[in-house]
C-alpha distance (Angstrom), angle and dihedral (degrees) to the residues before:
residue distance angle dihedral
M1 . . .
I2 3.82 . .
R3 3.79 112.1 .
N4 3.80 106.7 -135.0
F5 3.81 116.2 -131.4
Y6 3.82 90.5 0.5
F7 3.79 121.6 135.3
D8 3.78 135.5 165.0
K9 3.80 102.7 -98.1
V10 3.80 94.1 -162.0
L11 3.81 92.1 57.2
V12 3.80 93.1 46.3
I13 3.81 91.9 49.7
C14 3.82 91.0 48.2
F15 3.81 93.3 51.4
L16 3.80 93.4 45.9
I17 3.81 91.7 48.8
L18 3.81 90.5 52.8
I19 3.81 92.6 48.5
I20 3.82 91.0 49.4
L21 3.81 90.2 48.4
G22 3.79 87.7 51.0
I23 3.81 92.3 55.5
V24 3.82 92.0 46.8
F25 3.79 97.4 47.4
V26 3.81 96.7 39.2
F27 3.83 87.5 55.5
S28 3.79 90.8 46.3
A29 3.81 91.4 48.9
T30 3.79 96.7 48.3
S31 3.81 110.7 28.4
V32 3.81 101.6 74.6
P33 3.84 95.6 37.6
S34 3.82 88.0 51.5
L35 3.81 90.8 52.0
I36 3.80 90.7 49.1
N37 3.82 89.2 53.5
N38 3.83 92.0 46.3
K39 3.82 92.0 -111.0
D40 3.79 132.7 131.0
P41 3.85 106.4 -76.0
Y42 3.82 90.7 -155.6
Y43 3.82 97.0 50.8
Y44 3.82 96.6 98.1
L45 3.81 92.3 37.2
R46 3.81 91.9 56.8
R47 3.79 92.1 47.4
E48 3.81 92.6 46.0
I49 3.81 91.6 50.5
L50 3.82 90.1 48.0
W51 3.81 92.9 49.3
S52 3.81 90.2 45.3
A53 3.81 91.4 52.8
V54 3.81 92.0 47.8
S55 3.81 90.9 46.0
I56 3.81 93.6 50.1
F57 3.81 87.8 50.3
F58 3.82 90.2 52.4
M59 3.80 89.6 46.6
F60 3.80 89.1 55.1
V61 3.82 92.7 45.9
L62 3.82 92.0 51.7
Y63 3.80 89.6 47.1
L64 3.82 87.8 58.3
T65 3.83 93.7 45.1
P66 3.84 114.4 105.2
I67 3.79 115.8 -121.0
D68 3.82 90.4 -127.6
F69 3.81 88.5 63.0
L70 3.81 90.7 50.8
K71 3.80 88.7 53.7
K72 3.80 90.6 54.1
I73 3.82 93.8 52.9
A74 3.83 97.0 43.0
Y75 3.82 97.3 94.5
P76 3.84 96.1 34.8
L77 3.81 88.6 51.2
A78 3.81 90.3 53.4
V79 3.81 91.3 50.1
L80 3.82 91.5 46.8
T81 3.80 90.5 50.8
V82 3.81 92.7 51.9
I83 3.83 89.5 49.5
L84 3.82 91.6 50.5
L85 3.80 91.1 48.4
V86 3.82 89.0 53.9
V87 3.81 92.9 44.5
V88 3.80 92.4 52.4
L89 3.82 89.2 56.7
I90 3.81 91.1 52.9
F91 3.81 99.4 37.4
P92 3.81 107.2 28.1
A93 3.78 122.4 -179.9
H94 3.79 120.1 -106.3
V95 3.79 113.5 -123.8
S96 3.81 116.0 -176.3
G97 3.80 89.4 -18.9
T98 3.82 93.9 -51.3
S99 3.81 126.3 110.7
V100 3.80 109.6 -120.1
K101 3.82 115.2 -168.3
R102 3.80 93.3 -160.3
W103 3.79 96.9 70.0
L104 3.79 137.0 63.5
D105 3.79 113.9 -149.4
L106 3.82 106.8 -136.6
G107 3.78 94.9 174.7
I108 3.79 106.5 -107.9
V109 3.82 92.5 30.6
R110 3.79 140.1 24.9
F111 3.79 120.5 -132.8
Q112 3.80 130.1 -157.4
P113 3.85 110.8 -143.1
S114 3.81 91.5 -164.2
E115 3.82 87.7 69.6
L116 3.81 89.8 56.4
A117 3.81 89.9 46.5
K118 3.81 90.2 64.8
L119 3.80 92.5 58.5
S120 3.80 98.2 36.6
A121 3.83 91.3 52.5
I122 3.80 88.2 57.7
F123 3.82 91.0 47.8
F124 3.80 90.9 51.4
L125 3.81 93.7 49.9
A126 3.80 93.3 44.8
Y127 3.79 94.4 52.0
F128 3.82 94.4 40.7
I129 3.80 91.9 53.2
H130 3.81 91.1 42.9
R131 3.83 92.8 53.9
K132 3.80 97.5 43.1
K133 3.82 103.8 34.4
N134 3.83 94.5 100.2
E135 3.79 94.8 53.4
K136 3.78 113.9 110.5
D137 3.83 112.4 -90.7
F138 3.82 89.5 -9.6
F139 3.80 94.9 150.0
N140 3.82 93.1 47.2
R141 3.81 98.5 50.2
W142 3.78 122.2 100.4
S143 3.80 89.9 -145.2
S144 3.80 90.8 59.2
L145 3.79 93.1 52.2
I146 3.80 93.6 45.2
T147 3.82 91.3 49.9
A148 3.81 90.7 48.3
L149 3.80 89.3 54.1
S150 3.81 95.9 43.8
I151 3.83 103.9 87.7
P152 3.84 95.2 32.4
S153 3.83 88.6 51.6
I154 3.81 90.6 54.0
M155 3.80 89.5 50.6
I156 3.80 91.6 48.8
F157 3.81 91.7 49.9
L158 3.81 93.5 48.9
V159 3.82 91.5 48.7
L160 3.80 90.7 46.5
I161 3.81 94.0 56.2
Q162 3.84 94.1 48.8
P163 3.07 75.5 63.6
H164 3.81 105.5 -114.0
K165 3.79 102.9 136.5
G166 3.80 95.2 169.3
A167 3.81 93.1 55.7
A168 3.82 91.3 44.5
L169 3.81 90.7 52.3
F170 3.80 90.8 47.2
I171 3.82 93.6 52.2
A172 3.81 90.2 47.4
V173 3.82 91.7 51.6
L174 3.81 90.8 45.3
V175 3.83 93.5 51.0
F176 3.80 91.3 47.0
A177 3.83 91.4 49.4
V178 3.82 92.4 50.4
L179 3.81 93.6 48.2
F180 3.80 92.4 43.7
S181 3.81 89.0 53.9
S182 3.80 91.1 53.1
K183 3.80 127.6 71.0
F184 3.80 96.1 -87.2
S185 3.79 114.9 127.1
W186 3.79 105.6 -92.0
K187 3.82 89.8 -151.7
K188 3.80 91.2 60.6
L189 3.78 91.7 40.4
L190 3.81 94.1 54.2
L191 3.78 90.2 56.4
F192 3.81 91.6 71.1
P193 3.83 98.3 59.4
A194 3.80 88.2 41.6
L195 3.81 89.3 57.9
F196 3.80 101.9 35.5
L197 3.81 103.6 34.3
P198 3.83 92.9 72.9
L199 3.84 89.6 49.6
F200 3.80 90.3 48.5
L201 3.80 91.7 50.0
I202 3.82 91.2 49.0
F203 3.81 89.8 51.0
I204 3.81 90.8 50.3
M205 3.80 95.4 45.7
K206 3.80 90.6 52.9
S207 3.80 88.8 68.5
G208 3.78 108.6 75.4
Y209 3.79 96.3 -146.9
A210 3.82 92.0 55.9
E211 3.79 90.3 55.1
K212 3.80 89.5 49.2
R213 3.80 91.0 52.1
I214 3.80 90.7 55.0
E215 3.79 89.5 49.1
A216 3.82 89.0 49.0
M217 3.80 89.9 55.9
L218 3.81 94.6 46.8
N219 3.81 97.0 47.0
P220 3.82 108.0 27.0
I221 3.82 95.2 151.4
E222 3.80 98.3 46.2
N223 3.79 94.1 48.3
R224 3.80 98.4 35.2
T225 3.81 94.0 126.4
G226 3.79 92.8 46.4
I227 3.81 134.0 27.2
S228 3.83 92.7 -9.5
Y229 3.79 94.6 53.0
Q230 3.81 96.2 111.1
V231 3.80 93.0 40.7
F232 3.79 92.4 50.5
Q233 3.81 93.3 46.5
S234 3.80 90.1 49.2
I235 3.81 91.7 53.0
L236 3.81 89.0 45.7
S237 3.82 88.9 56.7
F238 3.80 91.3 62.3
V239 3.81 91.6 44.8
K240 3.80 91.5 52.5
G241 3.80 92.1 45.7
G242 3.79 94.8 57.4
I243 3.80 116.7 173.0
A244 3.82 102.6 -34.4
G245 3.82 102.3 20.0
E246 3.79 132.5 -129.6
G247 3.80 93.5 -78.7
I248 3.80 131.4 -92.2
G249 3.79 106.6 -61.0
G250 3.81 92.0 10.7
G251 3.80 98.4 97.9
T252 3.79 120.9 111.6
Q253 3.82 101.9 -165.0
K254 3.81 89.4 84.9
L255 3.82 89.8 63.0
K256 3.82 93.8 92.7
Y257 3.82 93.5 -66.4
L258 3.83 97.0 100.2
P259 3.83 114.1 35.4
E260 3.83 119.8 -147.5
I261 3.80 90.2 16.8
H262 3.82 92.2 150.4
T263 3.83 91.9 57.5
D264 3.81 120.3 17.7
Y265 3.83 96.9 20.9
I266 3.77 105.5 35.0
F267 3.81 92.2 118.6
A268 3.82 87.6 60.5
L269 3.81 88.1 54.2
I270 3.81 89.2 51.3
G271 3.79 88.6 50.7
E272 3.80 91.4 51.7
E273 3.80 99.3 43.1
A274 3.82 101.4 31.0
G275 3.79 96.4 28.5
F276 3.78 129.4 -150.2
M277 3.80 90.4 -39.0
G278 3.80 92.7 55.1
A279 3.81 93.0 46.3
V280 3.81 91.2 49.6
F281 3.80 90.4 48.7
V282 3.82 90.9 55.5
I283 3.81 91.1 47.9
F284 3.82 89.4 48.9
I285 3.83 90.5 54.2
F286 3.81 91.4 54.0
L287 3.81 92.0 46.2
L288 3.81 88.6 50.9
I289 3.83 89.1 52.1
L290 3.81 88.6 50.3
Y291 3.80 92.0 51.5
R292 3.81 96.4 44.2
G293 3.80 93.9 40.9
L294 3.80 94.3 52.2
K295 3.80 93.1 41.7
I296 3.80 91.3 53.0
S297 3.81 95.2 42.7
L298 3.79 98.7 46.2
N299 3.79 91.4 53.1
L300 3.80 96.3 53.2
E301 3.79 121.7 116.4
D302 3.79 97.4 -140.9
T303 3.83 121.0 71.7
F304 3.81 93.5 -145.5
S305 3.80 89.8 53.8
Q306 3.80 91.9 46.9
V307 3.81 95.1 52.8
L308 3.80 92.8 39.9
G309 3.81 92.7 51.1
V310 3.79 94.1 46.1
G311 3.81 90.7 47.3
I312 3.80 94.1 49.5
T313 3.80 91.2 47.8
Y314 3.80 90.2 51.2
M315 3.82 91.3 46.1
I316 3.80 93.0 56.3
V317 3.79 97.8 40.6
I318 3.83 99.3 39.7
Q319 3.81 91.1 51.0
A320 3.81 89.3 49.9
F321 3.81 89.0 50.4
F322 3.82 91.9 49.6
H323 3.82 91.7 49.8
I324 3.81 92.3 48.1
A325 3.82 90.7 45.5
V326 3.81 91.1 54.0
N327 3.82 91.8 47.2
T328 3.82 91.9 50.8
S329 3.83 94.6 43.4
L330 3.80 94.2 -111.4
F331 3.82 89.7 119.1
P332 3.83 132.0 34.1
P333 3.82 113.1 -90.0
T334 3.80 110.8 -91.4
G335 3.79 137.9 137.7
F336 3.80 109.3 -72.5
T337 3.79 116.0 145.0
L338 3.80 120.9 -149.1
P339 3.83 104.5 -113.7
F340 3.83 114.2 -105.1
I341 3.82 92.4 -6.0
S342 3.81 108.9 62.5
Y343 3.80 118.4 80.9
G344 3.79 112.1 -101.6
G345 3.79 131.9 105.9
S346 3.82 99.0 -146.5
S347 3.79 94.0 53.0
L348 3.82 94.8 43.1
L349 3.81 92.7 47.7
I350 3.82 95.4 49.4
M351 3.80 93.7 42.6
S352 3.80 91.5 49.2
A353 3.81 91.6 48.8
A354 3.81 88.3 51.0
A355 3.81 89.9 48.2
G356 3.81 90.0 52.2
I357 3.80 90.3 53.8
L358 3.79 91.5 49.1
I359 3.81 90.8 50.7
R360 3.80 88.4 49.0
L361 3.80 90.4 53.1
S362 3.81 89.8 56.7
K363 3.81 89.0 71.2
E364 3.81 96.6 46.4
P365 3.87 123.7 107.2
K366 3.81 115.3 -74.8
Q367 3.78 134.2 -139.9
S368 3.79 137.6 173.6
I369 3.80 115.5 -56.8
Y370 3.81 113.3 -72.6
R371 3.79 110.3 -121.3
R372 3.80 133.6 -172.2
E373 3.79 112.4 -105.6
A374 3.77 120.5 -133.7
V375 3.79 111.8 -95.3
């Protein structure tokens, strides 16, 4: 039975804390550099507050949206996403006079279809598994697994040729995590990364800048004035922050030392200004979302809701892990935003919509814990 007006308070508090932290640290990251460059110090703050307000509204709307409606839009959303990923290749946005095939120019705003692809891939998998789960030997058939991977694979390919290798890798990891958490045979499932990971690595290594990014991660000290500049400055942020940090607004890495600090390296700013304690607090919030999200999802009665909830939880937490891994030099430098905190309307909007769905799922009918069957 659906519990009217119920919502998981822990999840809501976690999401609101992250959004508030985003407003605080985006302002800290951009205000002084804007003043130095004779620009409006409140420009990014106003936009971040606006995007936060719109995102919270979308979160509330998705919380009110019935799950049956989400089932109906799962396949159309996947088709729409594929169309947008094709359109962005044909009609890319122009950023600083350069064509960028990751963005759609919608006039007053620019939108990144790869952000939508993360959520729509989860929708597709959730509805596909929901519709087919009662078919005989569904989870043991090769045809079932190949069909499940069909639309997400198209999305991954289209994102890869933008090129946006980081987003393509993220969607691939997300899809694998969702399928691995379902009842599909893990032996069959593991065959796909075994076959395609080498091809993916070859594709990446063919682009010179990708190889340089890996080298930057492996030797951040040696190459700190060259290809490892951002990596080294990010590590230096945590060193300078120490245990308690230099105080909100007191960091210096944002003063032209660490580029893109308000987006790709905002966790490094947190490490510098809020210190080890602040960084650990942010990690704790994401771990709490992981725990609550999985606990809610695995107890749901409906298979679509289970897979959707697990997928959304993974989407939020895995992206946070990737961002933190890049900022701490555990992963090659690439563009992963920190969910709800980094500056960026597309990411904040999609993540907030996903959060609204997860909060909605907390009020759905429950059943005994869903467990993987032996295969």
